[in-house]
N, C-alpha and C positions, 0 to 999 in steps of 0.2 A: 568533554567535548560532546556537542550535540549529535554529531554524526554517529558517535559510538553508542549513545543512549538510543538514538533512533534505530540503529542497527539491532540492538537488544529488543526494543519494542517491535520492530519489524520482524524479527525472528519469531516472537511469540505469535504475531498475527500470521506469519507464513506457516507456522506449525498448525495453527487453526485451519488455515486455507487448505494445506496439504492433507491434513487429517480428514476434513470433510470431503475433499476431492477423492482421496484413496478409498474411503468407505463407499461413497455413492457412485463414483465412476468405475473404480477398478474392482471392487468387491461385488457391489449390487448391480453393476452394469447399466446404470443410467447413462443417458447421452452426456458425454464429457463436456461438450460445449455448454449445455444447460447448467450442469453441475459447476463448472468452472465459473460461470457468471454469478451463481448463487454463493458459492463459497468465498469468492472475491469480495462480494458485497458485504457478507458477514464479517470477514477478516478486515475489511476497511473500517467498519464501525468500531471493532476492538482496537484497531490501531489508533483511531481517533481518540477514543477514551484514554488509552494508555499514553499516547503522545501528549495530550494535554495535562496529563498528571505528572509525567516524568521528563519530557523533552521541551516542549514549547509552552510558553505562557499564553493561556487562552484569554481571549477578550482584549488583547492589546490593540488590535486594529478593527475587529469586527465583533458584532454580537455573536453569541453561541449559535443562534439559528442561521445566521449568515455564514459562520464558520463551517458548520456542518454541511450546509448547502454547497460551499466552495470545495469542501473536501470531496463530496460525491461528484461534483463537476469534474474536478481534476482526476478523480478515480474512475470516472466514466471514460474519460480518454484513455486512462491506464488499462481499464478493462478491455477497451477496443484493441489496444496494443497487445494485450495478454491473449485475447481470443485469436487475433491474427497470427501471433507467434505460435500458439498451440496448433492451430489449423495447419500451417506451413511445416511445422515440426513433425506432427503426427500423421497428417494425411498426404503431405506432399514428399517430405524427406524420410518418413517412416521411422522417426526416432521414438523410442519407448515412451509411453504415456507419462510416467513420473519423472523421467529425466527431462522431458519436454516441459513439464509443469515447473521444475526448478529453473530452467533456462528462461522461460517466460516470466517467472518471478524476479529473477535477477535483472532482467531488462526494465521492468517497471519500477524497481526499487529506487533507482536514482532519479527517475522522473518524478516520483512522488515526493522524495525528500527535498529535491531542489525547489519544487513549486510550493511545498508547504512552508519550507524555511524562508524563501525569499518573497512569497506573495501573501500567503494567508497569516503566518505567525511572524511576519517581519516586525521587529520592534522599531519604534521611532527613534530617531538619533538623540532626542533629548532623554529617553530611557537608557540609551547606551552610555551616555557620558558618565564618567567616574567609574566605570566597571571594566575590569580586565576580562574581555570576552574572547575566548578562543573557541572558534567553531571548526 
């Protein structure tokens, strides 16, 4: 099932995001909002590479250039959701930084999966015919 594969890919990407966030925001004390933005952007690229290799078929609807542009457009909104979530959790509700990062990541996971599956990597009806597809 694609969502399970995406969960594994997302977990690898999230581990990258968390690791960079932890090192630069928690240990080195850089501004968590700047670090969150950069670590999320890097994790998004890793997610795209792994998703097109293991989860979604790349090039079914758009060229690779358009795909990556759309990924970053969708992820741009997700980064905004992530940043707002972090700000509210850390600065308003005083939730610990790493717990806040986990919550913010969970919020954006489904946003990213739904739009990638149903918009960017959506297979045409002709390609689905004859296949037993379970998502």
